[in-house]
C-alpha positions as CSV (number, residue, x, y, z in Angstrom):
1,M,140.8,15.4,192.6
2,A,138.7,16.0,189.4
3,A,135.4,14.3,189.0
4,P,134.8,11.1,187.3
5,P,133.0,11.4,184.0
6,A,129.7,11.5,183.3
7,T,129.2,8.2,181.5
8,T,131.6,6.8,184.7
9,A,129.0,8.0,187.0
10,T,125.7,7.3,185.1
11,T,127.3,3.2,185.1
12,H,128.4,3.2,188.4
13,H,124.2,4.5,189.5
14,R,122.8,2.2,186.9
15,A,124.5,-0.8,188.6
16,L,123.2,0.2,192.1
17,L,119.7,0.3,191.4
18,P,117.2,-2.9,191.5
19,P,116.6,-4.8,188.1
20,T,113.2,-3.8,187.8
21,R,114.6,0.2,187.6
22,T,117.2,-0.9,185.0
23,H,115.4,0.4,182.0
24,A,114.2,3.7,183.6
25,A,117.6,4.4,184.6
26,A,119.0,3.6,180.7
27,T,116.0,5.7,179.3
28,H,116.8,8.9,181.7
29,S,120.6,8.4,180.3
30,A,119.2,8.2,176.9
31,L,117.5,11.2,176.9
32,R,120.3,12.9,178.6
33,L,117.8,14.0,182.2
34,P,119.1,14.2,185.9
35,L,119.3,11.5,187.4
36,R,117.3,11.7,190.6
37,A,118.4,9.0,193.2
38,H,122.0,10.4,192.8
39,P,123.2,12.1,196.2
40,H,124.2,15.1,194.8
41,A,121.1,15.3,191.6
42,H,119.4,18.0,193.6
43,A,122.7,20.6,193.9
44,Q,123.7,19.4,190.2
45,R,120.9,20.5,188.7
46,A,120.7,23.6,190.5
47,R,123.5,24.5,189.2
48,L,122.8,23.7,185.8
49,T,120.0,25.5,186.0
50,A,120.9,28.6,187.5
51,A,124.2,28.4,184.5
52,A,122.1,27.9,182.1
53,A,119.3,30.1,182.4
54,P,117.6,32.0,179.2
55,A,117.2,34.9,178.9
56,P,113.9,36.2,177.6
57,A,115.6,37.1,174.2
58,A,116.5,33.6,174.3
59,S,113.1,31.6,175.5
60,T,111.6,33.8,172.0
61,A,114.1,32.2,170.4
62,S,114.0,29.0,171.4
63,L,110.3,29.2,170.7
64,E,111.0,30.4,167.1
65,S,113.7,27.5,166.7
66,S,110.6,25.1,167.6
67,A,108.6,26.1,165.1
68,A,111.3,25.8,162.5
69,G,111.2,22.5,163.2
70,K,107.8,22.1,161.4
71,P,107.7,21.8,157.7
72,T,106.7,24.7,155.9
73,V,103.5,24.3,153.5
74,L,103.0,27.3,150.9
75,V,99.5,27.5,149.4
76,A,99.6,29.4,146.1
77,E,95.8,29.5,146.0
78,K,92.9,29.9,148.1
79,L,91.7,27.1,150.0
80,G,89.0,26.1,152.2
81,A,89.1,26.8,156.5
82,A,88.7,23.4,157.4
83,G,92.0,22.4,155.1
84,L,93.7,25.4,156.3
85,A,93.2,24.4,159.9
86,L,94.2,21.1,159.5
87,L,97.4,22.4,158.1
88,R,98.2,24.4,160.6
89,E,97.9,21.4,163.1
90,F,101.1,20.4,161.8
91,A,103.2,22.8,159.7
92,N,103.9,25.8,159.6
93,V,101.3,27.8,156.4
94,D,102.4,30.6,154.3
95,C,99.3,31.7,152.6
96,S,100.9,34.0,149.4
97,Y,97.8,34.2,146.9
98,G,98.3,35.3,143.4
99,L,101.9,35.4,143.2
100,S,103.6,36.1,140.3
101,P,106.3,33.1,138.4
102,E,109.3,35.3,140.3
103,D,107.8,35.3,143.7
104,L,106.7,32.1,143.7
105,R,110.6,31.2,142.9
106,A,111.6,33.2,145.6
107,K,109.6,32.2,148.2
108,I,109.8,28.0,147.2
109,S,113.5,27.8,148.4
110,L,111.8,28.2,151.7
111,C,109.0,25.6,151.4
112,D,109.0,22.0,152.4
113,A,105.8,21.9,150.2
114,L,103.3,23.3,147.6
115,I,99.7,23.2,147.2
116,V,98.0,25.0,143.9
117,R,95.2,24.5,141.8
118,S,94.7,24.8,138.4
119,G,96.1,28.6,138.3
120,T,99.7,28.3,139.4
121,K,101.6,26.7,137.1
122,V,104.8,24.7,138.6
123,G,107.3,24.1,136.2
124,R,111.2,23.3,135.9
125,D,112.0,26.9,136.9
126,V,110.2,26.6,140.0
127,F,112.0,22.5,141.3
128,E,115.4,24.6,140.6
129,A,114.8,27.1,142.3
130,S,113.8,25.5,145.1
131,G,117.3,23.8,145.5
132,G,116.0,20.7,146.6
133,R,114.1,21.5,150.0
134,L,111.1,21.2,148.0
135,R,109.6,17.6,148.5
136,V,105.8,18.1,147.6
137,V,103.3,19.6,145.1
138,G,99.9,19.3,145.9
139,R,97.3,20.0,143.4
140,A,94.0,20.8,145.6
141,G,92.0,18.9,142.6
142,V,91.9,16.5,140.0
143,G,94.6,17.5,137.4
144,I,97.9,17.9,137.2
145,D,98.7,19.1,133.7
146,N,99.8,22.8,135.1
147,V,102.8,20.3,136.7
148,D,106.1,19.5,135.1
149,L,106.3,15.8,136.0
150,A,109.4,14.7,134.8
151,A,111.5,17.7,136.6
152,A,109.7,16.8,139.8
153,T,111.0,13.3,139.6
154,E,114.2,14.3,138.8
155,H,114.3,16.7,141.6
156,G,112.7,13.7,144.1
157,C,110.1,15.9,144.6
158,L,106.5,13.6,145.2
159,V,103.6,15.1,143.3
160,V,99.7,14.2,144.3
161,N,96.8,15.0,144.0
162,A,92.4,15.2,145.4
163,P,90.7,13.0,142.8
164,T,87.4,13.1,144.2
165,A,87.4,17.0,144.6
166,N,85.8,18.0,142.3
167,T,83.1,14.9,142.0
168,V,80.0,16.4,143.5
169,A,80.8,19.2,141.2
170,A,81.1,17.0,138.1
171,A,77.2,15.3,138.9
172,E,75.9,19.2,139.7
173,H,77.3,20.3,136.4
174,G,76.0,17.0,134.3
175,I,72.6,17.7,135.8
176,A,72.9,21.5,134.4
177,L,74.2,20.4,131.1
178,L,71.0,17.6,130.9
179,T,68.7,20.4,131.4
180,A,70.3,22.5,129.6
181,M,69.8,20.5,126.2
182,A,66.2,19.5,127.4
183,R,64.9,23.3,128.0
184,N,67.2,24.5,124.7
185,I,68.3,27.0,126.8
186,A,71.0,28.5,124.9
187,Q,68.9,28.8,121.9
188,A,66.2,30.7,124.0
189,D,68.7,33.0,124.9
190,A,69.6,33.3,121.8
191,S,66.1,34.0,120.3
192,L,65.3,36.3,123.3
193,K,68.5,38.3,122.8
194,A,67.6,38.9,119.3
195,G,63.9,39.7,120.3
196,L,62.0,36.7,119.7
197,F,60.0,35.1,122.2
198,P,59.7,31.3,121.4
199,S,57.7,29.0,123.0
200,V,58.6,26.9,126.4
201,H,59.3,23.2,125.9
202,R,58.4,22.0,129.4
203,L,59.9,18.5,131.3
204,H,56.7,18.1,132.9
205,S,56.0,14.1,132.2
206,E,58.7,13.7,130.3
207,S,60.9,10.6,130.3
208,D,65.0,12.2,130.5
209,A,68.0,9.6,129.6
210,C,71.3,10.4,132.3
211,F,74.4,8.0,131.1
212,C,76.8,7.8,134.1
213,L,80.7,7.5,132.2
214,G,82.3,6.9,135.5
215,M,85.0,9.6,137.1
216,V,86.4,12.0,135.8
217,L,89.8,11.2,135.3
218,P,93.1,14.0,135.2
């Protein structure tokens, strides 16, 4: 006599459980796990384990399949170690720096996200070469003028940036310019190269102005 279908056995088993265990049985059924309370569950589990025991090669393939379940992020320009470590927690990270346009197009069809700085141009050809797989382009910085936003929109790709990434650098640059202007650094450098030795303009006991014009916009 043929064994009843798996669905029938599962339904019958659930009906015999006390109400407090109904939810647990439903969870086991949804996850397709063996039901421990079934009288033949142990023997059935042993048979399934013996029949489906993977060889070492299959185990490796399983690990590769698990890794493939993560999104793949192509980092085309150098990032800090902390940023890369954060990416590797949830994605497969491919750090390929200095790619030519041809190499970038060849790689992009295998990637779900792309991270660039200002040196990599992400044009329409890149989005077309992705075949629709590229979902996010991240600009590690403020400006996004090296990304074709119209092409990204047409291909359903999100473009993001880091608006505060250069806040400290901009402040440092402002102080450097203020000092250079007050001390006439450029003029003194030109005079020295011409064989002249101009007098030094000191900042001590002087008042200088600093104008804060807000954030640097892309």
